[in-house]
N, C-alpha and C positions, 0 to 999 in steps of 0.2 A: 435029760442030759442030750444026748444024742444027737437028739431032735433040733436041740437050739443051736447044737453044733454046725447039725446039716441046715438049715437057715440061714445060719450065720454066713455060709459059705455060700451058700447064692445070692444071696447079697452081696456081698465081695464082687461073687462073677459079675454078678449084673450090674456091681457099680462101676468095676473094671471096665467091661463093655461098653458101657454108656460111656466112660472119660475118653476110653478107648474112641469112640463115633465122634466124640465131642474134638478130640484130635485131629482124626480127620476133616472132623469138617472145615477149624480151622483153618488146614493143612489146602484144603479145598479153595475154601476163600482167599488165602493168601496169595496163591499160585492165581487165583482166578484176578484178583486184583490184579497183582506184578505182569499178568498177563494182560488188561485190559490199558495199566499204565504203558506199559511198551507199544500196545497201538497207539495210543493218543502220541507219544515220543517219537512214533514211525512218521505220525500223522505232524506234528510241528516240524521234523524233520521235511519233512515231501512239501510244508507248506512256507517251510523260512527257505530252502532252496528256488522258490518263486521268484523271490523278492529279490535275488541279485541276478534276474534276469534283465542281459543290456537292456531291452524294447520294455513299453511300459507294462508295470506290474497287473496281474491277472488276478482279479480280485476276485470274482467270480471261481474261478477253480481253487484259493484257497477258501474261501465258504465252502464248499462243495467237499473237500478233501476233512475241514475240522467236522461241516455235520456229519457227514459219515461214519468219521471214527469215534463219536460220542454219542452217536445212536440221536439224535435232535431230528425235530420235524422241521426249524425254521433256523438258519444263522442271516444276522443281517448288521450293516454297518450302518449309524444314523451320525450326520453332520449336523455343527450347531452355526445357523447358517442368519445373517443379520443382524453380523454386531451382538448375537446372543437374545435374540429375539425371535428366531424359528426352530425348528427341527425338521430334518428332513432325510427318508429314508434313500440311500445313495447306491446300494447295495444289498442283496437278497438271494439266497440258495434256497430254493424249500425241497423237502424230503417227498418222495411221490405220493399223490393224494392230499397233500397240503396245499390249503388256498393261498397263491401268492399275497401279499399284501404289500406290498413297493407303492402303486400307482395311488391307495389310497393314505399315503402319511408323507407328502410331498409338505413345504410349509407350515408343518403344525405350531400354531401357535405356544410357544415357551412356557409362557405365565402359564397357562394351565395349567401345566407339569413340573410346577413351584418344587413337589414333593424329591418328583426324579431327581431334576434338575442339579436340585441344592444336596443331595446326596454325593452325585458324581463330581462339582464344584468342591465339596468336600475332599475330592477323594477315595469316596469309599467306593466298593464294588455294590448292585445291586442284586441280593441273591432273595427270590422270592418261590418259594418249597411249595405255596400253597397260594396263588390270588386271590380265590373266593375268603382268604384271611387277613387281605388287606385294611389297615386303619383306614378310619374315615378322613387321616392327614391327605389320604392317596386315595380320595374316589374318583375323582377325574382319570386318573392312568387308572385303576380298576376298571373304569367305562370301558377303557379302547382297545385295554387287554382280554378281558372277558369277550369283547365285541369279534377279536379275533379268533376265539375260541384258546385263549392259552390258559393252560393249567398252572404250568411250573416257567420261571426262569433265570438266566441268570447275564449280569451287564458288566463289564469295565470298563472304566471313559479311558479314551484314547487323549493325549495331549500331544499340542503343538509345542515344538521349541522348548518342551519340557516344562511351561509356564502357563500355557493360555489351554483351556479345554478346548478340544476338535470337536467333539463327538464322542461318541460311545459302541461299542461291539457286544452283541449279545447271543444265547443261547435260547429259544422256545421247543417247551416241550406243551404240545398239545391236545397231548393223548391220557395223560396220567400227573399228579402228583408225585414230587422229585426231591429226594432227599440230592443237593448236588456235593459231588467230592470236592476235597481241596485239589486233588490231581486236575478235575475240571476246569476250577476256576482257574487253575496254573494255567491251565494250557490256556486257557478265553486270556488270561494276561496276558502271557508271555507273545502273542498273534497281537496283542494288542501294541505292546511296546514295538512290536516289527513296523505295525502299520503307522504308529509315532514317527520311526525315524525315516521310515518313506516318505512322509509327509513331510520332513523337514528337508529332506532331501532334494524332494519335487520343490519344495518352496525355494531352497539354493537355488535352482538348476532354472527355477521361473524369476528369481530374482535377478540370474546372472544369465540370462536372454534377453529381461528386460532391460538390463543395464548396459546388454549388447548392440538390442536395437535402438538404444537411446542415444547410445553413440555413435551407431551408423546413420542414425538420422540426423545427428549435426552434421555430423562430418559429409555427409551426403549434401545436407542444406547449404553448407560454404560454396562460395565461388571461387574459394581458394584450391588449390588442386595440391593432392596429398596423395603420398604415395610411400610405403613402407617396405624396405629392402633389405636381405643377407646383406652385410657389407664387406662378408670373405667370398659369396660364390657371385654375390649380384641379381641373386634370384627377388622375383617382384612378387610381395607378400599380399599386398593391399593397395588399391586407388580406389579411391572416392568417385562420385557420377560424374565432378567438375572435371578432373583427368580423362576422364574415359568416352568423354563427347568429344575426343581430339584421335579418337581410334576407335577403327571400326572392326576390333576384334580382342580378343582373351589378353589380358594382358598377366594374368597370376598364371605362375610358374615360368614366365619370361626373363632374359637378361637384360637387365635395364639400360645398358649403355649400348645396345643393340636396337629398341623400341624407341629409346628418348630420343638419340641421337646419328642410330647408323650407323653405328661403329661395330666394327669387328674384333675389339679388345677395348676395355677401362678405361674411362675418359683421362686424357692430361691433367685436368681440371680437377678430377676427384678430390672429394673432400673427407672420405672415408677414415685416411689413416689416421687427420687430424679430430674428424670428431670420436674417433676412439679413443685417440692418446688421453681428448682434452674434457670425454665425459665426467658429469653429464649437460655442460657449459653450451650452449647453444652457439651457432656459427652461422653469421647473416651474409650475403654476396648476391649481388646483384647478376643475370646471365643474358644473353637473347640464343632463343632455341629454334638454328633454323629452320628444323621438320615442322615445328608449329607457326612459324612465322611472328614471335612476338615475348618479348623481355618481359622477364619473373625475375622477383624479389623473392629472392630464396630463405630460409630458415633452416637447416637442418640440425639434429641433433642425435644421440644414442638412447634409446629407452628400450624396456627388458620387454619382448616375448611373451607369451603365456606361457611356452615352454623350457622359457627360463635363458635364453640367449640373447645375446645384444644384438638391437636391427637398428636403420636408418630409418627417422621417420624425416621426412619433409617437407613442407607445406612451401607450396611458388604461388606465388597471387600475381597473378598476371597487372604488368605497371608498363602495357604497350603505351595507352594513350596518357597515359602520366609522362612519361619519356616526351612522347610529341607535344603534350602542351608546356611541357620545361622547356624543349629545344624551339620552342612558338616564342616561349618568353624571354629567353635567352636574344633572340632573333630582336625580340623587338626592345629591348634593353643595348642592345648592339647600337641598333640604327638612332637610341638616342644618343650615345656615347658618339655615333660621328656627326651626328648633329650639332654636340657639344665642339668636335673637333673641326667642324664645317671653314669656321674662320681661319685657321690656321694651318688645313691643306688649302686653301683657295691661299692664304699667306705664300705658304713654300711653292705653290704651283706659277703664281703670281712673277715668282723671285727666277725663278728657274726658267720661264718664258722668257720674260726680261735680259737675263741671259743671253738665252739663245739668238734674240731678234739684236741686240745689241753685236755678239759675235758673226753674225751671217752680214751683217751692215758693211762691218770691218773687212771682212771676207770681198765682199764687194768692191771696197775701198782699195783693197791689196790685192784685186783680182790680176795688173799685171806686173806683182810680188808673189811668186809660187810660195816663197819660201814664208810669208807673212801667213798666208792666203791658209796653209796646209793649218799654219799654228791655229787661226780662229777657226778654222772648221774642226779641229780636236775638241778646241771647248763646247762647239755645237754640240759634237758626240755625247762630251760627257753630260750635258746638260739635257739631251733626252735619253739616257741612260738614269741620270736622276731623276727624270720625272718617271721612266719606265719603273723604275723600284717602289718610289711612292705610290703611283695604280698597285702594285703589284701588294703592297701593306695593306691598301684600304682593302681588296677585294680579299683579301686571306682574312682580314678582319671580320670584316663582312659578310664573308661569303654561308652558307647555312648549310652548317655539315653535324655529322655525328660527333660523336668520341673517337681522338685518333690519338694516342698514346705512343708515343717516341720518344726515345733520352733525347734530352735538350738544355742545351745551357742556357739559362736563362739573361746569363750577362749581356748578351746584345741587343735582347729581346727590349731588356727596360730601358737601353739607351734608346733606344728605335723611340720607344712608347714618351720619353720624356722629349726626342729633338721634336714629334709633332705637337707636344703640348705647350713646349716652351712660347711658340709664336701665340698662344689663346691665352697662356695666364697673364696678368697684368703684371704691367713693370714693378706695379709697389710690392708686390711678393718674390722675394729672395728665394730660387733654388738654392739647397745644397745638396752634392751629389757624394753620398758615400757607396758610392755601388764596386764593392772589392771582389768578392768569388764569384769564380769561372765554374763554381760545381755545376754537374749535371742531376736532372732528378729526370724520373719517367713522367710522361706530362703531354699536354695537347697544347700545342703551341697557340695556336687563337684562344684558348682558353684562358691561360695565363697572361696572355697581351692584354684580352679583356680585363682580368681581375687587376692588372697592376695601371690599367687606363681609369677604373673604374674607382679603387681608391686613391687615386692621385688629384682624379677630375671633384670626388668628394672632399678631398683634404684641401684645395685651392677653392670649392666654392663656399668652403664653411668660415672661409677667412675675408672675403668679399671684397669690397671697398674699404676695409682696413688695413689691407694689409697683410702681411707678417714672413714668416720663415717656412716652407715646404721643404720638408727632408727626406729624402728618398737613400736606405739603405739593403744592401746585401750581402751580407756576411754567412758564415757557418758556424754554428754551435754544435757540443756535442749534451745532448739531453739523456741522463738515466728516469728510471721510472720515480722514483718521489719529483722531480720537474712536470712527468708529463703528467703528474696528478692523477685527475678525471679521467682524464684521454687513455684507459685501460687498455682498448682496442690496438695501442698504437707502441710500438717496439723500440724502447731503448736502440741511440745510434748515434749518426752525424744528421744532422738534416741543416735545411738551407732557409735562411730567416729574412723574408722581406718584409722590412718595415717602411711604413710611411706614418713621419708625424706632421703637425698642422700646428701653430701657435694662435691658431683662431678661439671661439667662444667656449668653448667645449661642450661635453654633450652631459645634459640630465640626471643624474645619477637613477631618477624614474624612471628613465625610457631608454636606459643603455640596455635593459635585457630583450628590447624590441627592435633594436633598432635594425634587425638582421633576418627580420619577418617582413613575407610579399606584401609588397602595397604599402608598408608604413614609410614616412618621409615626414619630415619638419618643414618640407619647401611649400612655396605658396602655390594653389593652384595653377599646374598647368606646367610645370617648372619640372618636372620629374616622376617618373612614373614610380617612384617605391620599390625598385627592382634591382638597382644597384648593389647597396652589402645582401640583398638575399643571394642574388648571384654569386659573388665575393666568396661567402660561409659554401655555397651551394658546390662550386669549382674545389673549394679549397677540400673539404669533405670528403669529395669522389677522389682527387688524387692522394689520400690515405693523411691529409696533415690537420691542423687545426688551427684557428685563429684567436689572440687575443687582444683586447682594448683596454687601454687606459686612459681613462680622463678625468677631470675635474673642469669645473664650472671657471670660466676664465683664464685656465691656465692651457687649453689647448688638447692635442686628442692622439694616440700612438695608438696604432693597427700593426699589430705583429703576424705574421704569420708564419709558420713553421712546417715546410713540407722534406721527408725523408730522400736523401738524398745515395745516390744509387755509382757505384765501382766504374769507374770509366778510363780508357785507355786514350785521350782524343791524338791522332794522329794532327802533325804539324803542316799544310800544304805547299808544298812548293812554288812558288812562284812559277808562273806558265813563261817559257819564253814566246815572245810575241813574231807570229807571221805576216809576213805578207798575203793579202787574199789571193794575190795572181801566181802564188805556190801552190794554188788549188784548181788549178784551171783543167782544163776536159773536155771532147769531141765527141759527146754524147748529145741522143737528141731528148730533149728537157717539153715537157709540157706546163705550161704556169698559168695558171687561173685563178683571177681572182677579181672581185667586183667594183675595186676601188683603184682606179685608174692611175695614181699617184705611182702608189704602188705598185702593181703591172708593169707601167713603163720604164720605172729605175730599177724594180730586180730585170727585168729582160736585157737591158743596156749593160746591167754589170755583168750577167750571165753571157752575153755574146760576147764583151768584152774579153772576157776567160776564154772563149771558144766555143764553147756549148752551142747547137743549134737547138733555139726557143723560137718555141709556140707557143703565143699568147692570145688567151681566150677571158671575154668578159662574162661571163655568165659561166654554168655547169651543165645545161643544156645544150650547148654550141661544144665544149669540149667533150661531153659524152657521143656526139654524133661524128666527131672527126677521129672520136678513140674505133668506135666503133666502123665507120669507115676503113682507118688503117691501122688497126691494134699492134702492128710490127713496127709500124713508124715512129714507134715513143719509147724509148728507156727509164724513163724517170716522170711522175708526176708529183709538182705543187700545188696544191690545192691552198683555198680558204676554205674555213668552214662556213659563216653565212654569208651564203649568195641567195639573191631570185632565184625562180623557178626551181632550181634544184640545189640542196645545200652539197657540204663536201663531204659528211659522212655517206650521203647517200650516191653521189656520186663516185667515191672510191669504192663502194660496197659494188654496183654496176660494172669498174672496170676490171675488179677484180675476179668479178664471176668470170670473165673473157679474159684474163691473163692473170692467175693465181699467185705468180712469182713478180709481177712488176712491182720495184719500192713506188713508194707514196708518201710524201711527207704532208701533213695536214699542220697549218696555221690555222690559228684563232685570236681575235682581242680575246675574247671571253665566254664560256656557255656553262650553264650554271649543272647542267646534267650530263654531257657529254665530254668526260672524261678522258684521262693518258690512258686510265686499263679497258675503256668500252674499246676504243682506239687500236689497240695493239691486239687485244681479239678481234676485232675483224680482220686482221691483220694488215693494220698501215703501220708500215715502217716506223717511221716517227712522228710523233706529237710534239708540235712549237707552238709557244705562245708568243702574242706578236709585242711590242714590233722584235722582229728579228734581226742584229746586227749583217747586214751582208756577209762581211770574213767569215762570222759563224756557218752563216747556211753553205757559204761555198765549202768550207771544210765539212760540212756535215754532208755535202752530198757525192764530195771524195768521197770518203769513207765509204760510205754506202758503197758507190762501184766498186771500189779497190777492196772491200770486203770478201 
């Protein structure tokens, strides 16, 4: 009995010791597992920190970190390439003593490893504890794994954009068969997901970079000049290649008004405020840039910059050549219009000359009756003045010049046009005049003259031999938004309405939308350039107006032009008190230079009669020599512009070099390039168009001396 009790006691003690040992083993295993998990967690944390690097992610360091923490022989990343047709080892880390395989595992045929790829495509992890036990379905996989001495492995899929299989990441053990723990597999999955995120980020960056390069390539291939600037600071943020070509230095970061306009403060015409208020509306305008010596058609608007701020986007198209062509076309059309008016001009001139000849003959007849002769000569003078005005009108209209907009009252200009046309228009055409408004617009007088002439000529030519009624009206109207219709770029308000109507055959509906096209004409060959109405439309548009046409076949046509009126306060000129030329006498020494003998003699006699000491010269060369010989013998120079041997401007330059303060009056019949502004810039005191009335010349001389 005692023996049994003793044996039971020993058994219980042994069992207790055994249980204690088992408990200690469990605790040891648990502690070991916890330690291992901590090692892996630390490795994952270390690897994940590498993914937030601002530079390219160091995959080699990530593989080494994971391989060393999990104690495997090889860690690798494979990418599925060729649209799923090939497998390539892109990254590999090997433990010491393990032979690298990366160079042997490039562009493998994915179809040979269908068992492998199918599992990954299904989202499964590949966990192989013993490669030798792989089934016959994985024969190809077994062969390549064993050729690398791999005994055990685990692989997880790597996804691109969450849906497409990009590749896989794996651990190899070449030393032993191995039971892969959930912790190890989870660690591999975590790193795989991080790689997937990095791939997506890289893909987005590549896509954005591609789109950026694509946009830059498009912008840089354009002939148009593009720049982006901050509308508040005026800092230049971007310029394309076309714009860079105008400058030999970097523009980014500079101030736009300094670089593009050479100004110290923002441009007075800057549209920043307008486009900020009207965003995202596009604003269009034209501008001549003196620094580039180019005219641009500009489109600007507000766009959003990548940092979220509103910026100014400018597209400027070089239209310099287009403007030059337009100018030539306008000039050609002017010449066509003058050709149309040639008969009327000749008629007016012949009438004026007839009057001059008639009164001169009367003056000769009344030579012994001074009072009657003086009245005759006054009529001669009036005729000469009318001829001067007619020449001035023709030159103003035909002159080749740019856009020169100034406040303009259209009323007298339309009357002048009618006066020129009246002698040309056939007698079977009645002219009805309803020219009422004396409102002012901002306009180029030559272009408005051309506009009126073109419309009136077009109207009377449309009626032709059949005759009819030509009606010209000039009135004021107030237009609201609803009346402006599609002209949404125009503002409601007061408009000057210029209307030209005829009772001709009218315009067919089929061609009404073509009549403003350049070169479109219904006239016979050689009877017109087809530029008249095209020019009219262009002029109206440039003056911020619009044009309408109403016509029915057999009922004539009516063209209405609307131009914005500007506020004005016209001062009424007081009539000048006539003064006798003899009141402007003097004793100073005057040099008179002109190659026209009649002008030279008449002016010399007149100025001599006023008391001046006049020295006359028929050419600039002899005049210059006389001045060089005795520069202090002359108080004033009066010279013609166009002369043989040396012209008036060159003579003036040479004289002013010697005596810079001497007053010079330069007279010219007509000169295309030498203008009043050029003359004054040279130091010439007065620039006078010929013919000049002698009493006006005497007053001008006296004003210079008495100043």
